N, C-alpha and C positions, 0 to 999 in steps of 0.2 A: 325846950330842946326835943327833935324827933328823935326818937327811937326807933331801931332797925333790928328786925328779929335776926338772931344768928341761927343760920342754919347750921343741923347736925350733919355730918358725914353722910348718914342714909339717907337722909331728905335731898342732900346734894346729888348724891348717885342716881336717886329715882328722877330727879328732875332732867339729867343729862343725859339718861335713858331714853327718853320722850323723843329726843332728836333722831332724823334719819341718819342712817350709817350711808357710807360712799356705796358700799353694795345695793342697798335697797334704792339709793337713788338711779344706779345704773340699771338695776332690774325695772323700774318704774319707766325710764327713757326707752328700754328695749321693747317694753310691751306697748308703749305709745307708738313707736316706730313699726312694730308690726301691724297694729291696727291702722296705720296709716297705710302700709304696704297693700294691706287687704281692701282698705275703703277707696283708696284713689282708684284703681282700676276698675272698680264697681260704679263710680259716680262717672268716670270717663264713658264706660260702657253704657251708663244711663242718658249721657247727655248726647252721644252718637245716636242711640235709638231714637231720642226725642227728634234730633236733627234730621232722621230718615222719615220719622212720622209726619214732620212737617213737610219735608221735601215730596212726600207720597200725597199730601194735600194739595199741595201748590200744582203737581203733575194732574191731580183730578179736576182742580179748578181751570187749568189750562184746556184739559181734554175736553170739559164743559164748554169752553170758550169755542173750541174749534168745530165742536158740532154746531154751536149756534151759528157760528160763521157759515157754516156749509149749508145749514138751512137757509139762509138767506143769498148766497152767493153761488150757490151749485151751477146756475148758468153762465156765470162769469169767468169760473176758473173750472175749465171740464178737463183736462187732461188729468188733473189730481183728485178727480170726482168732488170738484167742490171745496176742498181744502185748500188752504193757502200754499202754494207752490214754495218749494224749499230749495230748487237748483240756485248754485251760486250764479249771480248774473249783475248785471250793471244796474246800479241806483239810477234810476231816470229823475229823482229829485235833486242830485247834486251835478254840478258840472264837473266836465272832464270825465275820465274814464276810472272808474275803481268798481270793485265787485264786493256785495255782500252775501252774506251765507245764511243757510237755513235758519240758525238762531236768531238772527238778525230779522230775517223775512217774518218770522212767527210773531214777533213783537210788533213790526211794521202794519201786517195785518189784523192783529188782535186788537191793538190798541190806538194804533195810526203814528205817523211820525213825530207829531207835536202833543201825543198821548191824548188827543181830543176826537179820535176815531178814525176809522178807514176810510177813504174817499173812493168809493166803486166808480169804474168808470161811466156805468150808467148814469150815474148822477151829474157827469160832467157835459154842460152844454157844447154843442157841436163846434160855435166859435171859440170856446176856450181849449178844446181837444186840438184845434188847430194851431193854437200859440205855443212859440217857443220849441219848436222840434228842431230848430235849426242847429242846436248845441246839444241836442241829445238828452236834455232834461227837462222836458216839456211838462213833467209831473211837478216839478216844483212850485208853478203856478197853483196848483190843486190846493196846497197847503199855505198859500200865501194868505196874510191877515186881511179877513174881508173888508177891514176898516181902510184898507191902503188904497182903494178905489182901483185896483189893478183888475182883479175879477171880482165875481159876485160870490156871495157866500154860498158855495158848492155843500150840498146835503152830505152828511156823515154816516157812517155805518157803524155801529157799536159805541163806545168800545165794549169787547166781547168778555174781556176779563176786569175785575176791578183793578185799577192801576194801583191802587195803595195795598192791593194783596199781593204785587209781585215786587221783587228787589231788582229793580233796573240799573243796571252800569254800563258805561262804557268799556268795551274791550281793552283799549288803551289802559284801564283801571286793574284789569285783572291779574291776580299773581302770577309771573312768569311770562308776561306780554312780550311778544318780539319787538324788539326796537324798530322804531320808524327808519323805513329804508330797506327793510328786509322784504322785499317784493311786495310790501304791504303800503297802501295809500293811507294818509293820516286821516281822511275822510270816512274810509272803511272802518278804522279803529275808532270811530266817533259815534257809530250808529248802535243803541243800544240794544243789550241782550238780558234776559231773564236769567238769574243765578238761582242755584239750588241753596238749601241751608247752610252748607259747607262753604259756598262763595264760588262754585265754579257754574261755567253756563250750561244750561239746559239746551241741550242739542234736539233740533227738529228735523225728521226727515220725511217728506211726503212720497207717498207710493205713486209710481207711474199706473194709475189703475186702468187706462185703456190697454197698456202692456200686459197687464195682469190678466185681464178679461180674454186675452185670446189664446192664453193657456200654453200655447206651444207654437214655435217658430222656427225658421230654417236658419241654421248657424252652419256656415259652411257647406252648404247643400245638403246638410242632414238636420232632418226634423228633431227638434228635442224641446223640452219644457223651457218656458222663459226664463232666463237667467234670473237669479233673485236679487243679483247685486252686480252693478258697474262701478268701474274705478271710477271714471269721470265724465260718463254718458258718451263717450265715445262708441262703445258699444253696448246699446241701452239694456238696463236692467230694471229690475220692479223698485229697486232702493239705489240711489248712487252715492259712495261714500265719499266724495268731494264736495258734497252738498254743505257738509261742516269744516271743509279743509284748513280753514283758519285756526279752528279750535283743535284738531285733531291731528293736523300736518298733513301733507300731501305727498307721500314718498310712494313709488312704484318701481321695483327695480334699483336702477342707479338715480333715478330723476326726483328731486325735491323740489318742489315748488313753493309750498309754504312749509317751511320747517316745524317739527312737532313741538309742540308748547310743554316745556318741563316746569309743571306748576309747583312740584314739591323737590326738585332737585335731586331726583332720583336714578334719572335715567342714564346718566354717565355717558362719555364719550361726545364727540363733537359732529355735526352735520350727518352723514351717511350713518354713523356707528350708532345713532339712537332709533333708527326706523324700528328695528328687532324687538326693542322694548315697549314701544308705544303701541299696545296692542292694536288698538282701534284705527290706528294710523297706518298699520301694517296690512295692505290689502292683499298681498300674495303674489306669487308670479303667475297666476292662471286667471284668465277673465273670458268667458265665465268659468265659474269652479267646476272640476270634474268630481262627480258625486263619490269617486271612489278615491279621492283626496281630501274632500271636505272635512271628513270627521278626524282624518289624521293633523291637518293643519288648524290648531284649535286657536292660532292668534290671528286669523283673519278676520274682516270684517262681515265676509258673507256667513262665516260660522257662528260670528257672534249674533246674528240676526234670524239664524235659521230656525224655521218651524222644527224643532226637533221631534215633538211627537209624531207629526207627518212624515218625518223622515225615518223614524225607527219602523212605526207601522207598515210602511211600504216596502220594508226590507231595505232600507238605505235607498230607494230608487227616486223617491220623491223630493226635490231640492227647491223648496220654495220658503220665502220668509216669513216670519210671523207678522199678522196684520198686513197680508199683502194687498188690501182695498182700502187702506185708510192711512196711518203715518205711526211713526215711534217717535218716543222722547226717550231721551238718555242722560243721565246725569252721572257725575263722576263718582259722586259718593265721598267718603272721608279722605281716602288716598290721593285724590286728585287724578286718577289715572281712570281714563275711559277705557273699558273692556276687561275691567276686573270683577271680583265677586261681589264687591260692596257698592256696585253702582246700583242705581233705582232708576227702573225703568217702568215702561208701560205693557210691556209685553213679557213679564216673567211667569 
């Protein structure tokens, strides 16, 4: 028969005292909660910093690709000094009429529509140049499968950026994308864009180099510096805000062509009510900007791209954009809002 030791009262009390009391457990839980509260923001900040670093690396890679493109194609694209144009324009590789925008043109020129390289016009034989122009999408044949027998294998340029080094998505797949039918063709929404580490489009604006080189122009019979920015190109500026209107919105005064994209659901309001909050989409009521107003209206696209060093050094008289002879790259950063302090750009 197994016998069990009989515990004395003192021994039993010692064993009971080894257990945690309710107060001790609550204290431990409180300490753990405090540590979590301290660590989680730090981890979140570290993740955001890592994403910013990756985004800057992506912009550096794109910038290198743009310079390589320019080195090979300067004679083919002259108005923008050899850099890919960014003006919102018809896509001649698609039937019908729809426009694609700066962020999409950047991908088109750097890696090609089919990601196998860009087709320079200089490589297209004259007989193929004359094909298919009746419907306004003659460039479609330039990218046709050479095995189809329809066209010969036209020489490609690039890709100028490693395709696997970019995250490419269709605009229709982006967060907050407008629904089809809101002034936007479904083929426009299918043309790829590169996105930053937070998942928002990398905007590309090419400078009007020829205009920048002129220095001064006549505006209303008065000679003044070349406008640093234009709303839609009607009154030309070195940069044009509408080049990426699909992604930033296209509002001026009471006119909204492409409504701003509310990526985070933070803008509030509907229709015209959103334009005052979406900073990069709000161009302002003056075009070109008045030097006396540009510093006060900090929400405008002209102020956002202003070369502030030159502006302050000249006593607020020189109103020119950053990188006036090349291009701008702009990403939205963590908050998904273009024009805010967490943006990552190539002109900070």
